[in-house]
HTML snippet that shows the backbone in 3Dmol.js (N, CA, C, O; Angstrom):
<script src="https://3Dmol.org/build/3Dmol-min.js"></script>
<div id="view" style="width:600px;height:400px;position:relative"></div>
<script>
const pdb = `
ATOM      1  N   ARG A   1     -83.112-188.374  61.053  1.00  0.00           N
ATOM      2  CA  ARG A   1     -84.135-189.700  61.039  1.00  0.00           C
ATOM      3  C   ARG A   1     -83.483-190.664  59.667  1.00  0.00           C
ATOM      4  O   ARG A   1     -83.743-191.865  59.735  1.00  0.00           O
ATOM      5  N   LEU A   2     -82.702-190.219  58.507  1.00  0.00           N
ATOM      6  CA  LEU A   2     -82.062-190.885  57.399  1.00  0.00           C
ATOM      7  C   LEU A   2     -80.833-191.818  57.909  1.00  0.00           C
ATOM      8  O   LEU A   2     -80.535-192.972  57.601  1.00  0.00           O
ATOM      9  N   THR A   3     -80.204-190.853  58.841  1.00  0.00           N
ATOM     10  CA  THR A   3     -78.935-191.398  59.240  1.00  0.00           C
ATOM     11  C   THR A   3     -79.121-192.777  60.128  1.00  0.00           C
ATOM     12  O   THR A   3     -78.185-193.576  60.176  1.00  0.00           O
ATOM     13  N   GLY A   4     -80.268-193.016  60.780  1.00  0.00           N
ATOM     14  CA  GLY A   4     -80.623-193.771  61.670  1.00  0.00           C
ATOM     15  C   GLY A   4     -81.225-195.216  61.185  1.00  0.00           C
ATOM     16  O   GLY A   4     -81.304-196.260  61.831  1.00  0.00           O
ATOM     17  N   ARG A   5     -81.714-194.875  59.532  1.00  0.00           N
ATOM     18  CA  ARG A   5     -82.227-196.117  58.530  1.00  0.00           C
ATOM     19  C   ARG A   5     -81.563-197.098  58.599  1.00  0.00           C
ATOM     20  O   ARG A   5     -80.388-197.020  58.241  1.00  0.00           O
ATOM     21  N   ARG A   6     -82.161-198.506  59.145  1.00  0.00           N
ATOM     22  CA  ARG A   6     -81.375-199.937  58.740  1.00  0.00           C
ATOM     23  C   ARG A   6     -82.566-200.692  57.880  1.00  0.00           C
ATOM     24  O   ARG A   6     -83.769-200.445  57.804  1.00  0.00           O
ATOM     25  N   SER A   7     -81.824-201.618  57.319  1.00  0.00           N
ATOM     26  CA  SER A   7     -83.182-202.634  56.575  1.00  0.00           C
ATOM     27  C   SER A   7     -82.598-203.903  56.640  1.00  0.00           C
ATOM     28  O   SER A   7     -81.436-203.978  57.041  1.00  0.00           O
ATOM     29  N   CYS A   8     -83.289-205.058  56.268  1.00  0.00           N
ATOM     30  CA  CYS A   8     -82.920-206.322  56.111  1.00  0.00           C
ATOM     31  C   CYS A   8     -82.603-206.637  54.893  1.00  0.00           C
ATOM     32  O   CYS A   8     -83.250-206.066  54.016  1.00  0.00           O
ATOM     33  N   SER A   9     -81.479-207.670  54.446  1.00  0.00           N
ATOM     34  CA  SER A   9     -81.278-207.733  53.033  1.00  0.00           C
ATOM     35  C   SER A   9     -82.235-208.854  52.593  1.00  0.00           C
ATOM     36  O   SER A   9     -82.542-208.924  51.402  1.00  0.00           O
ATOM     37  N   ILE A  10     -82.648-209.595  53.342  1.00  0.00           N
ATOM     38  CA  ILE A  10     -83.711-210.633  52.935  1.00  0.00           C
ATOM     39  C   ILE A  10     -85.037-209.949  52.683  1.00  0.00           C
ATOM     40  O   ILE A  10     -85.414-210.065  51.517  1.00  0.00           O
ATOM     41  N   CYS A  11     -85.933-209.183  53.576  1.00  0.00           N
ATOM     42  CA  CYS A  11     -87.211-209.129  53.366  1.00  0.00           C
ATOM     43  C   CYS A  11     -87.463-207.601  53.346  1.00  0.00           C
ATOM     44  O   CYS A  11     -88.557-207.038  53.380  1.00  0.00           O
ATOM     45  N   GLY A  12     -86.355-207.100  53.288  1.00  0.00           N
ATOM     46  CA  GLY A  12     -86.776-205.474  52.881  1.00  0.00           C
ATOM     47  C   GLY A  12     -87.215-204.814  53.913  1.00  0.00           C
ATOM     48  O   GLY A  12     -87.538-203.659  53.635  1.00  0.00           O
ATOM     49  N   GLU A  13     -87.378-205.190  55.254  1.00  0.00           N
ATOM     50  CA  GLU A  13     -88.168-204.503  56.119  1.00  0.00           C
ATOM     51  C   GLU A  13     -87.436-203.364  56.693  1.00  0.00           C
ATOM     52  O   GLU A  13     -86.225-203.569  56.775  1.00  0.00           O
ATOM     53  N   ILE A  14     -87.799-202.343  57.067  1.00  0.00           N
ATOM     54  CA  ILE A  14     -87.003-200.980  57.082  1.00  0.00           C
ATOM     55  C   ILE A  14     -87.067-200.583  58.560  1.00  0.00           C
ATOM     56  O   ILE A  14     -88.242-200.441  58.899  1.00  0.00           O
ATOM     57  N   TYR A  15     -86.364-200.399  59.365  1.00  0.00           N
ATOM     58  CA  TYR A  15     -86.296-199.787  60.890  1.00  0.00           C
ATOM     59  C   TYR A  15     -85.355-198.580  60.776  1.00  0.00           C
ATOM     60  O   TYR A  15     -84.520-198.239  59.938  1.00  0.00           O
ATOM     61  N   ASN A  16     -85.914-197.926  62.227  1.00  0.00           N
ATOM     62  CA  ASN A  16     -85.163-196.809  62.277  1.00  0.00           C
ATOM     63  C   ASN A  16     -84.648-196.826  63.595  1.00  0.00           C
ATOM     64  O   ASN A  16     -85.405-197.025  64.545  1.00  0.00           O
ATOM     65  N   ILE A  17     -83.370-196.628  63.754  1.00  0.00           N
ATOM     66  CA  ILE A  17     -82.867-196.839  65.344  1.00  0.00           C
ATOM     67  C   ILE A  17     -83.275-195.973  66.422  1.00  0.00           C
ATOM     68  O   ILE A  17     -83.240-196.283  67.613  1.00  0.00           O
ATOM     69  N   TYR A  18     -83.792-194.506  65.791  1.00  0.00           N
ATOM     70  CA  TYR A  18     -84.367-193.830  66.541  1.00  0.00           C
ATOM     71  C   TYR A  18     -86.081-193.913  66.901  1.00  0.00           C
ATOM     72  O   TYR A  18     -86.538-193.900  68.044  1.00  0.00           O
ATOM     73  N   SER A  19     -86.792-193.990  65.785  1.00  0.00           N
ATOM     74  CA  SER A  19     -88.023-194.113  65.623  1.00  0.00           C
ATOM     75  C   SER A  19     -88.747-195.387  65.784  1.00  0.00           C
ATOM     76  O   SER A  19     -89.656-195.590  66.589  1.00  0.00           O
ATOM     77  N   LYS A  20     -88.220-196.284  64.876  1.00  0.00           N
ATOM     78  CA  LYS A  20     -89.129-197.701  64.633  1.00  0.00           C
ATOM     79  C   LYS A  20     -87.578-198.616  64.830  1.00  0.00           C
ATOM     80  O   LYS A  20     -86.904-198.804  63.817  1.00  0.00           O
ATOM     81  N   PRO A  21     -87.086-199.154  66.193  1.00  0.00           N
ATOM     82  CA  PRO A  21     -85.964-199.985  66.108  1.00  0.00           C
ATOM     83  C   PRO A  21     -86.452-201.253  66.087  1.00  0.00           C
ATOM     84  O   PRO A  21     -87.594-201.411  66.520  1.00  0.00           O
ATOM     85  N   PRO A  22     -85.717-202.400  65.593  1.00  0.00           N
ATOM     86  CA  PRO A  22     -86.006-203.713  66.033  1.00  0.00           C
ATOM     87  C   PRO A  22     -85.843-204.343  67.147  1.00  0.00           C
ATOM     88  O   PRO A  22     -84.901-204.097  67.901  1.00  0.00           O
ATOM     89  N   LYS A  23     -86.841-205.329  67.411  1.00  0.00           N
ATOM     90  CA  LYS A  23     -86.990-205.820  68.997  1.00  0.00           C
ATOM     91  C   LYS A  23     -85.470-205.758  69.428  1.00  0.00           C
ATOM     92  O   LYS A  23     -85.051-204.999  70.302  1.00  0.00           O
ATOM     93  N   LYS A  24     -84.655-206.692  68.674  1.00  0.00           N
ATOM     94  CA  LYS A  24     -83.277-206.844  69.127  1.00  0.00           C
ATOM     95  C   LYS A  24     -82.177-205.977  68.418  1.00  0.00           C
ATOM     96  O   LYS A  24     -82.272-205.887  67.194  1.00  0.00           O
ATOM     97  N   ASP A  25     -81.165-205.342  69.034  1.00  0.00           N
ATOM     98  CA  ASP A  25     -80.651-204.578  68.641  1.00  0.00           C
ATOM     99  C   ASP A  25     -79.629-205.144  66.943  1.00  0.00           C
ATOM    100  O   ASP A  25     -78.915-206.136  66.794  1.00  0.00           O
ATOM    101  N   ASN A  26     -79.923-204.217  66.098  1.00  0.00           N
ATOM    102  CA  ASN A  26     -79.350-204.501  64.656  1.00  0.00           C
ATOM    103  C   ASN A  26     -79.549-205.744  64.167  1.00  0.00           C
ATOM    104  O   ASN A  26     -78.673-206.122  63.390  1.00  0.00           O
ATOM    105  N   VAL A  27     -80.616-206.652  64.430  1.00  0.00           N
ATOM    106  CA  VAL A  27     -80.953-207.887  64.072  1.00  0.00           C
ATOM    107  C   VAL A  27     -82.918-207.679  63.675  1.00  0.00           C
ATOM    108  O   VAL A  27     -83.839-207.303  64.399  1.00  0.00           O
ATOM    109  N   CYS A  28     -82.881-208.213  61.948  1.00  0.00           N
ATOM    110  CA  CYS A  28     -84.353-208.200  62.137  1.00  0.00           C
ATOM    111  C   CYS A  28     -85.142-208.874  62.415  1.00  0.00           C
ATOM    112  O   CYS A  28     -85.002-210.078  62.199  1.00  0.00           O
ATOM    113  N   ASP A  29     -86.374-208.338  63.048  1.00  0.00           N
ATOM    114  CA  ASP A  29     -87.569-209.161  63.531  1.00  0.00           C
ATOM    115  C   ASP A  29     -87.967-210.431  63.228  1.00  0.00           C
ATOM    116  O   ASP A  29     -88.323-211.271  64.056  1.00  0.00           O
ATOM    117  N   PHE A  30     -87.895-210.610  61.755  1.00  0.00           N
ATOM    118  CA  PHE A  30     -88.197-211.633  60.804  1.00  0.00           C
ATOM    119  C   PHE A  30     -87.437-212.380  60.608  1.00  0.00           C
ATOM    120  O   PHE A  30     -87.901-213.514  60.496  1.00  0.00           O
ATOM    121  N   HIS A  31     -86.224-212.282  60.482  1.00  0.00           N
ATOM    122  CA  HIS A  31     -84.994-213.000  60.268  1.00  0.00           C
ATOM    123  C   HIS A  31     -83.833-212.808  61.279  1.00  0.00           C
ATOM    124  O   HIS A  31     -82.805-212.186  61.013  1.00  0.00           O
ATOM    125  N   PRO A  32     -84.100-213.401  62.454  1.00  0.00           N
ATOM    126  CA  PRO A  32     -83.138-212.996  63.418  1.00  0.00           C
ATOM    127  C   PRO A  32     -81.552-213.452  63.226  1.00  0.00           C
ATOM    128  O   PRO A  32     -80.679-213.032  63.985  1.00  0.00           O
ATOM    129  N   GLU A  33     -81.245-214.466  61.994  1.00  0.00           N
ATOM    130  CA  GLU A  33     -79.839-214.337  61.708  1.00  0.00           C
ATOM    131  C   GLU A  33     -79.293-213.439  60.759  1.00  0.00           C
ATOM    132  O   GLU A  33     -78.161-213.686  60.344  1.00  0.00           O
ATOM    133  N   MET A  34     -79.921-212.394  60.321  1.00  0.00           N
ATOM    134  CA  MET A  34     -79.879-211.239  59.624  1.00  0.00           C
ATOM    135  C   MET A  34     -79.132-210.066  60.369  1.00  0.00           C
ATOM    136  O   MET A  34     -79.792-209.557  61.275  1.00  0.00           O
ATOM    137  N   GLN A  35     -78.099-209.638  60.190  1.00  0.00           N
ATOM    138  CA  GLN A  35     -77.711-208.266  60.654  1.00  0.00           C
ATOM    139  C   GLN A  35     -78.460-207.049  59.958  1.00  0.00           C
ATOM    140  O   GLN A  35     -78.688-207.403  58.801  1.00  0.00           O
ATOM    141  N   LEU A  36     -78.764-206.234  60.098  1.00  0.00           N
ATOM    142  CA  LEU A  36     -79.677-205.223  59.640  1.00  0.00           C
ATOM    143  C   LEU A  36     -78.407-204.615  58.766  1.00  0.00           C
ATOM    144  O   LEU A  36     -77.277-204.679  59.252  1.00  0.00           O
ATOM    145  N   LYS A  37     -78.631-204.001  57.415  1.00  0.00           N
ATOM    146  CA  LYS A  37     -77.600-202.945  57.079  1.00  0.00           C
ATOM    147  C   LYS A  37     -77.821-201.559  57.014  1.00  0.00           C
ATOM    148  O   LYS A  37     -78.947-201.138  57.280  1.00  0.00           O
ATOM    149  N   HIS A  38     -76.989-200.843  56.725  1.00  0.00           N
ATOM    150  CA  HIS A  38     -76.526-199.541  57.076  1.00  0.00           C
ATOM    151  C   HIS A  38     -76.360-198.965  55.505  1.00  0.00           C
ATOM    152  O   HIS A  38     -75.281-199.106  54.929  1.00  0.00           O
ATOM    153  N   ARG A  39     -77.530-198.289  54.830  1.00  0.00           N
ATOM    154  CA  ARG A  39     -76.852-197.689  53.515  1.00  0.00           C
ATOM    155  C   ARG A  39     -76.318-196.839  53.515  1.00  0.00           C
ATOM    156  O   ARG A  39     -76.672-195.784  54.042  1.00  0.00           O
ATOM    157  N   ALA A  40     -74.731-197.152  52.592  1.00  0.00           N
ATOM    158  CA  ALA A  40     -73.635-196.038  52.611  1.00  0.00           C
ATOM    159  C   ALA A  40     -73.681-194.507  52.696  1.00  0.00           C
ATOM    160  O   ALA A  40     -72.939-193.715  53.278  1.00  0.00           O
ATOM    161  N   ASP A  41     -74.869-194.313  51.878  1.00  0.00           N
ATOM    162  CA  ASP A  41     -75.209-193.079  51.884  1.00  0.00           C
ATOM    163  C   ASP A  41     -76.283-192.485  52.302  1.00  0.00           C
ATOM    164  O   ASP A  41     -76.895-191.594  51.713  1.00  0.00           O
ATOM    165  N   ASP A  42     -76.638-193.174  53.761  1.00  0.00           N
ATOM    166  CA  ASP A  42     -77.351-192.773  54.829  1.00  0.00           C
ATOM    167  C   ASP A  42     -76.251-192.234  55.928  1.00  0.00           C
ATOM    168  O   ASP A  42     -76.043-192.881  56.954  1.00  0.00           O
ATOM    169  N   ASN A  43     -75.475-190.854  55.608  1.00  0.00           N
ATOM    170  CA  ASN A  43     -74.518-190.516  56.659  1.00  0.00           C
ATOM    171  C   ASN A  43     -74.918-188.859  56.222  1.00  0.00           C
ATOM    172  O   ASN A  43     -75.686-188.443  55.354  1.00  0.00           O
ATOM    173  N   GLU A  44     -73.919-188.010  57.366  1.00  0.00           N
ATOM    174  CA  GLU A  44     -74.800-186.820  57.442  1.00  0.00           C
ATOM    175  C   GLU A  44     -74.406-186.119  56.105  1.00  0.00           C
ATOM    176  O   GLU A  44     -75.136-185.200  55.732  1.00  0.00           O
ATOM    177  N   GLU A  45     -73.252-186.481  55.296  1.00  0.00           N
ATOM    178  CA  GLU A  45     -72.837-185.563  54.164  1.00  0.00           C
ATOM    179  C   GLU A  45     -73.887-185.803  53.195  1.00  0.00           C
ATOM    180  O   GLU A  45     -74.526-184.854  52.741  1.00  0.00           O
ATOM    181  N   SER A  46     -74.162-187.252  52.767  1.00  0.00           N
ATOM    182  CA  SER A  46     -74.898-187.280  52.086  1.00  0.00           C
ATOM    183  C   SER A  46     -76.462-186.748  52.009  1.00  0.00           C
ATOM    184  O   SER A  46     -77.068-186.171  51.106  1.00  0.00           O
ATOM    185  N   VAL A  47     -76.849-187.163  53.281  1.00  0.00           N
ATOM    186  CA  VAL A  47     -78.443-186.478  53.659  1.00  0.00           C
ATOM    187  C   VAL A  47     -78.323-184.756  53.427  1.00  0.00           C
ATOM    188  O   VAL A  47     -79.186-184.056  52.898  1.00  0.00           O
ATOM    189  N   SER A  48     -77.203-184.368  53.898  1.00  0.00           N
ATOM    190  CA  SER A  48     -77.003-182.576  53.692  1.00  0.00           C
ATOM    191  C   SER A  48     -77.246-182.521  52.274  1.00  0.00           C
ATOM    192  O   SER A  48     -78.114-181.737  51.888  1.00  0.00           O
ATOM    193  N   THR A  49     -76.646-183.198  51.464  1.00  0.00           N
ATOM    194  CA  THR A  49     -76.755-183.152  50.094  1.00  0.00           C
ATOM    195  C   THR A  49     -77.894-183.001  49.466  1.00  0.00           C
ATOM    196  O   THR A  49     -78.355-181.981  48.954  1.00  0.00           O
ATOM    197  N   ARG A  50     -78.370-184.162  49.531  1.00  0.00           N
ATOM    198  CA  ARG A  50     -79.870-184.227  49.483  1.00  0.00           C
ATOM    199  C   ARG A  50     -80.865-183.475  49.814  1.00  0.00           C
ATOM    200  O   ARG A  50     -81.791-183.103  49.093  1.00  0.00           O
ATOM    201  N   LEU A  51     -80.626-183.192  51.190  1.00  0.00           N
ATOM    202  CA  LEU A  51     -81.677-181.563  51.390  1.00  0.00           C
ATOM    203  C   LEU A  51     -81.368-180.453  50.625  1.00  0.00           C
ATOM    204  O   LEU A  51     -82.222-179.675  50.200  1.00  0.00           O
ATOM    205  N   ALA A  52     -80.075-180.343  50.416  1.00  0.00           N
ATOM    206  CA  ALA A  52     -79.542-179.243  49.669  1.00  0.00           C
ATOM    207  C   ALA A  52     -80.337-179.216  48.316  1.00  0.00           C
ATOM    208  O   ALA A  52     -80.818-178.150  47.934  1.00  0.00           O
ATOM    209  N   ILE A  53     -80.480-180.331  47.605  1.00  0.00           N
ATOM    210  CA  ILE A  53     -80.949-180.592  46.200  1.00  0.00           C
ATOM    211  C   ILE A  53     -82.448-180.658  46.390  1.00  0.00           C
ATOM    212  O   ILE A  53     -83.211-180.513  45.436  1.00  0.00           O
ATOM    213  N   TYR A  54     -82.772-180.827  47.343  1.00  0.00           N
ATOM    214  CA  TYR A  54     -84.350-180.674  47.710  1.00  0.00           C
ATOM    215  C   TYR A  54     -85.020-179.358  47.802  1.00  0.00           C
ATOM    216  O   TYR A  54     -86.059-178.971  47.268  1.00  0.00           O
ATOM    217  N   ASP A  55     -84.000-178.611  48.786  1.00  0.00           N
ATOM    218  CA  ASP A  55     -84.503-176.925  48.903  1.00  0.00           C
ATOM    219  C   ASP A  55     -84.456-176.347  47.264  1.00  0.00           C
ATOM    220  O   ASP A  55     -85.274-175.537  46.828  1.00  0.00           O
ATOM    221  N   GLU A  56     -83.400-176.899  46.510  1.00  0.00           N
ATOM    222  CA  GLU A  56     -83.156-176.102  45.235  1.00  0.00           C
ATOM    223  C   GLU A  56     -84.284-176.511  44.306  1.00  0.00           C
ATOM    224  O   GLU A  56     -84.972-175.711  43.671  1.00  0.00           O
ATOM    225  N   LEU A  57     -84.397-177.702  44.289  1.00  0.00           N
ATOM    226  CA  LEU A  57     -85.316-178.493  43.051  1.00  0.00           C
ATOM    227  C   LEU A  57     -86.777-178.851  43.340  1.00  0.00           C
ATOM    228  O   LEU A  57     -87.644-178.725  42.476  1.00  0.00           O
ATOM    229  N   THR A  58     -87.055-179.346  44.700  1.00  0.00           N
ATOM    230  CA  THR A  58     -88.279-179.603  45.146  1.00  0.00           C
ATOM    231  C   THR A  58     -89.143-178.636  45.508  1.00  0.00           C
ATOM    232  O   THR A  58     -90.170-178.409  44.869  1.00  0.00           O
ATOM    233  N   LYS A  59     -88.774-177.954  46.624  1.00  0.00           N
ATOM    234  CA  LYS A  59     -89.253-176.802  47.599  1.00  0.00           C
ATOM    235  C   LYS A  59     -89.957-175.951  46.482  1.00  0.00           C
ATOM    236  O   LYS A  59     -91.187-175.964  46.528  1.00  0.00           O
ATOM    237  N   PRO A  60     -89.349-175.193  45.455  1.00  0.00           N
ATOM    238  CA  PRO A  60     -90.350-174.415  44.321  1.00  0.00           C
ATOM    239  C   PRO A  60     -91.318-174.888  43.984  1.00  0.00           C
ATOM    240  O   PRO A  60     -92.304-174.156  43.905  1.00  0.00           O
ATOM    241  N   LEU A  61     -91.455-176.554  43.590  1.00  0.00           N
ATOM    242  CA  LEU A  61     -92.721-176.890  43.016  1.00  0.00           C
ATOM    243  C   LEU A  61     -93.781-177.191  44.262  1.00  0.00           C
ATOM    244  O   LEU A  61     -95.006-177.126  44.161  1.00  0.00           O
ATOM    245  N   LEU A  62     -93.272-177.426  45.079  1.00  0.00           N
ATOM    246  CA  LEU A  62     -94.138-177.484  46.323  1.00  0.00           C
ATOM    247  C   LEU A  62     -94.609-176.093  46.600  1.00  0.00           C
ATOM    248  O   LEU A  62     -95.799-175.996  46.902  1.00  0.00           O
ATOM    249  N   ASP A  63     -94.019-175.188  46.560  1.00  0.00           N
ATOM    250  CA  ASP A  63     -94.310-173.932  46.879  1.00  0.00           C
ATOM    251  C   ASP A  63     -95.526-173.174  45.796  1.00  0.00           C
ATOM    252  O   ASP A  63     -96.465-172.431  46.084  1.00  0.00           O
ATOM    253  N   TYR A  64     -95.086-173.680  44.524  1.00  0.00           N
ATOM    254  CA  TYR A  64     -95.942-173.073  43.434  1.00  0.00           C
ATOM    255  C   TYR A  64     -97.260-173.988  43.512  1.00  0.00           C
ATOM    256  O   TYR A  64     -98.345-173.422  43.375  1.00  0.00           O
ATOM    257  N   TYR A  65     -97.221-175.309  43.716  1.00  0.00           N
ATOM    258  CA  TYR A  65     -98.356-175.951  43.803  1.00  0.00           C
ATOM    259  C   TYR A  65     -99.475-175.544  45.166  1.00  0.00           C
ATOM    260  O   TYR A  65    -100.702-175.603  45.090  1.00  0.00           O
ATOM    261  N   GLU A  66     -98.913-175.251  46.023  1.00  0.00           N
ATOM    262  CA  GLU A  66     -99.275-174.583  47.478  1.00  0.00           C
ATOM    263  C   GLU A  66     -99.932-173.231  47.032  1.00  0.00           C
ATOM    264  O   GLU A  66    -101.119-173.138  47.344  1.00  0.00           O
ATOM    265  N   LYS A  67     -99.401-172.187  46.376  1.00  0.00           N
ATOM    266  CA  LYS A  67     -99.536-171.104  46.092  1.00  0.00           C
ATOM    267  C   LYS A  67    -100.915-171.209  45.081  1.00  0.00           C
ATOM    268  O   LYS A  67    -101.770-170.327  45.153  1.00  0.00           O
ATOM    269  N   THR A  68    -101.014-171.987  44.440  1.00  0.00           N
ATOM    270  CA  THR A  68    -101.885-172.117  43.335  1.00  0.00           C
ATOM    271  C   THR A  68    -103.308-173.074  43.789  1.00  0.00           C
ATOM    272  O   THR A  68    -104.285-173.259  43.063  1.00  0.00           O
ATOM    273  N   LYS A  69    -103.116-173.601  45.172  1.00  0.00           N
ATOM    274  CA  LYS A  69    -104.153-174.262  45.843  1.00  0.00           C
ATOM    275  C   LYS A  69    -104.349-175.650  44.865  1.00  0.00           C
ATOM    276  O   LYS A  69    -105.421-176.149  44.523  1.00  0.00           O
ATOM    277  N   ARG A  70    -103.224-176.027  44.587  1.00  0.00           N
ATOM    278  CA  ARG A  70    -103.372-177.442  43.879  1.00  0.00           C
ATOM    279  C   ARG A  70    -102.494-178.474  44.292  1.00  0.00           C
ATOM    280  O   ARG A  70    -102.164-179.459  43.631  1.00  0.00           O
ATOM    281  N   LEU A  71    -102.000-178.045  45.901  1.00  0.00           N
ATOM    282  CA  LEU A  71    -101.184-179.178  46.545  1.00  0.00           C
ATOM    283  C   LEU A  71    -101.887-179.685  47.807  1.00  0.00           C
ATOM    284  O   LEU A  71    -102.309-179.030  48.760  1.00  0.00           O
ATOM    285  N   GLU A  72    -101.914-181.051  47.582  1.00  0.00           N
ATOM    286  CA  GLU A  72    -102.744-181.949  48.547  1.00  0.00           C
ATOM    287  C   GLU A  72    -101.651-182.269  49.684  1.00  0.00           C
ATOM    288  O   GLU A  72    -100.519-182.174  49.209  1.00  0.00           O
ATOM    289  N   LYS A  73    -101.657-182.582  50.895  1.00  0.00           N
ATOM    290  CA  LYS A  73    -100.735-183.157  52.021  1.00  0.00           C
ATOM    291  C   LYS A  73    -101.201-184.366  52.343  1.00  0.00           C
ATOM    292  O   LYS A  73    -102.426-184.470  52.279  1.00  0.00           O
ATOM    293  N   VAL A  74    -100.678-185.189  52.628  1.00  0.00           N
ATOM    294  CA  VAL A  74    -100.836-186.657  53.277  1.00  0.00           C
ATOM    295  C   VAL A  74     -99.611-186.656  54.377  1.00  0.00           C
ATOM    296  O   VAL A  74     -98.415-186.479  54.145  1.00  0.00           O
ATOM    297  N   ASN A  75    -100.280-186.917  55.697  1.00  0.00           N
ATOM    298  CA  ASN A  75     -99.408-187.639  56.833  1.00  0.00           C
ATOM    299  C   ASN A  75     -98.531-188.629  56.231  1.00  0.00           C
ATOM    300  O   ASN A  75     -99.235-189.502  55.723  1.00  0.00           O
ATOM    301  N   GLY A  76     -97.178-188.886  56.058  1.00  0.00           N
ATOM    302  CA  GLY A  76     -96.436-190.252  55.555  1.00  0.00           C
ATOM    303  C   GLY A  76     -95.879-190.884  56.764  1.00  0.00           C
ATOM    304  O   GLY A  76     -94.872-191.578  56.623  1.00  0.00           O
ATOM    305  N   GLU A  77     -96.456-190.722  58.066  1.00  0.00           N
ATOM    306  CA  GLU A  77     -96.040-191.407  59.096  1.00  0.00           C
ATOM    307  C   GLU A  77     -96.913-192.339  59.525  1.00  0.00           C
ATOM    308  O   GLU A  77     -98.068-191.975  59.303  1.00  0.00           O
ATOM    309  N   GLY A  78     -96.825-193.573  60.140  1.00  0.00           N
ATOM    310  CA  GLY A  78     -98.020-194.511  60.587  1.00  0.00           C
ATOM    311  C   GLY A  78     -98.118-195.448  59.838  1.00  0.00           C
ATOM    312  O   GLY A  78     -97.263-195.765  59.012  1.00  0.00           O
ATOM    313  N   ASP A  79     -99.365-196.114  60.063  1.00  0.00           N
ATOM    314  CA  ASP A  79     -99.348-197.326  59.243  1.00  0.00           C
ATOM    315  C   ASP A  79     -99.715-196.998  57.735  1.00  0.00           C
ATOM    316  O   ASP A  79    -100.220-196.007  57.207  1.00  0.00           O
ATOM    317  N   LEU A  80     -99.237-198.289  57.218  1.00  0.00           N
ATOM    318  CA  LEU A  80     -98.836-198.021  55.483  1.00  0.00           C
ATOM    319  C   LEU A  80    -100.561-197.730  54.912  1.00  0.00           C
ATOM    320  O   LEU A  80    -100.964-196.896  54.102  1.00  0.00           O
ATOM    321  N   GLU A  81    -101.409-198.886  55.781  1.00  0.00           N
ATOM    322  CA  GLU A  81    -102.644-198.881  54.770  1.00  0.00           C
ATOM    323  C   GLU A  81    -103.337-197.890  55.202  1.00  0.00           C
ATOM    324  O   GLU A  81    -104.180-197.576  54.362  1.00  0.00           O
ATOM    325  N   GLU A  82    -103.376-197.144  56.281  1.00  0.00           N
ATOM    326  CA  GLU A  82    -103.992-195.658  56.448  1.00  0.00           C
ATOM    327  C   GLU A  82    -103.428-194.652  55.378  1.00  0.00           C
ATOM    328  O   GLU A  82    -104.211-193.953  54.735  1.00  0.00           O
ATOM    329  N   ILE A  83    -102.077-194.580  55.189  1.00  0.00           N
ATOM    330  CA  ILE A  83    -101.314-193.371  54.248  1.00  0.00           C
ATOM    331  C   ILE A  83    -101.839-193.855  53.044  1.00  0.00           C
ATOM    332  O   ILE A  83    -102.260-193.007  52.259  1.00  0.00           O
ATOM    333  N   TYR A  84    -101.918-195.288  52.661  1.00  0.00           N
ATOM    334  CA  TYR A  84    -102.612-195.566  51.295  1.00  0.00           C
ATOM    335  C   TYR A  84    -103.735-194.930  50.932  1.00  0.00           C
ATOM    336  O   TYR A  84    -103.886-194.120  50.018  1.00  0.00           O
ATOM    337  N   ARG A  85    -104.918-195.561  52.105  1.00  0.00           N
ATOM    338  CA  ARG A  85    -106.349-194.911  51.598  1.00  0.00           C
ATOM    339  C   ARG A  85    -106.379-193.855  51.477  1.00  0.00           C
ATOM    340  O   ARG A  85    -107.061-193.395  50.561  1.00  0.00           O
ATOM    341  N   ALA A  86    -105.444-192.741  52.599  1.00  0.00           N
ATOM    342  CA  ALA A  86    -105.622-191.349  52.469  1.00  0.00           C
ATOM    343  C   ALA A  86    -105.041-190.692  50.993  1.00  0.00           C
ATOM    344  O   ALA A  86    -105.631-189.744  50.475  1.00  0.00           O
ATOM    345  N   ILE A  87    -103.916-191.252  50.424  1.00  0.00           N
ATOM    346  CA  ILE A  87    -103.649-191.097  48.809  1.00  0.00           C
ATOM    347  C   ILE A  87    -104.734-191.480  47.979  1.00  0.00           C
ATOM    348  O   ILE A  87    -104.901-190.740  47.010  1.00  0.00           O
ATOM    349  N   VAL A  88    -105.561-192.487  48.100  1.00  0.00           N
ATOM    350  CA  VAL A  88    -106.376-192.692  47.043  1.00  0.00           C
ATOM    351  C   VAL A  88    -107.383-191.886  47.365  1.00  0.00           C
ATOM    352  O   VAL A  88    -107.692-191.320  46.316  1.00  0.00           O
ATOM    353  N   LYS A  89    -108.144-191.475  48.323  1.00  0.00           N
ATOM    354  CA  LYS A  89    -108.894-190.530  48.786  1.00  0.00           C
ATOM    355  C   LYS A  89    -108.794-189.105  47.982  1.00  0.00           C
ATOM    356  O   LYS A  89    -109.653-188.385  47.475  1.00  0.00           O
ATOM    357  N   LEU A  90    -107.574-189.028  48.074  1.00  0.00           N
ATOM    358  CA  LEU A  90    -107.127-187.566  47.573  1.00  0.00           C
ATOM    359  C   LEU A  90    -107.289-187.698  45.637  1.00  0.00           C
ATOM    360  O   LEU A  90    -107.721-186.774  44.947  1.00  0.00           O
ATOM    361  N   ILE A  91    -106.890-188.865  45.163  1.00  0.00           N
ATOM    362  CA  ILE A  91    -107.115-189.166  43.982  1.00  0.00           C
ATOM    363  C   ILE A  91    -108.346-189.287  43.495  1.00  0.00           C
ATOM    364  O   ILE A  91    -108.515-189.589  42.313  1.00  0.00           O
TER     365      ILE A  91
END
`;
const viewer = $3Dmol.createViewer("view");
viewer.addModel(pdb, "pdb");
viewer.setStyle({}, {cartoon: {color: "spectrum"}});
viewer.zoomTo();
viewer.render();
</script>
């Protein structure tokens, strides 16, 4: 998913060529004059490194909080307002 991320330099809108592509290939829906940017670190090697760091540093924390029944999960895909409401509800 990360290797497919693209963004608009003007408005910051984020697209994904696999799951949320722009209406016109490689062009922002809101700024048609703007070609979308691909972050230099959104490549397979960098993503692989980030996942290894996640496995080493973050995963053990998640496991700990899950084991102690203090981990709450929120589906981070979909409408941002719904995600926000789900987080606020947990807080």
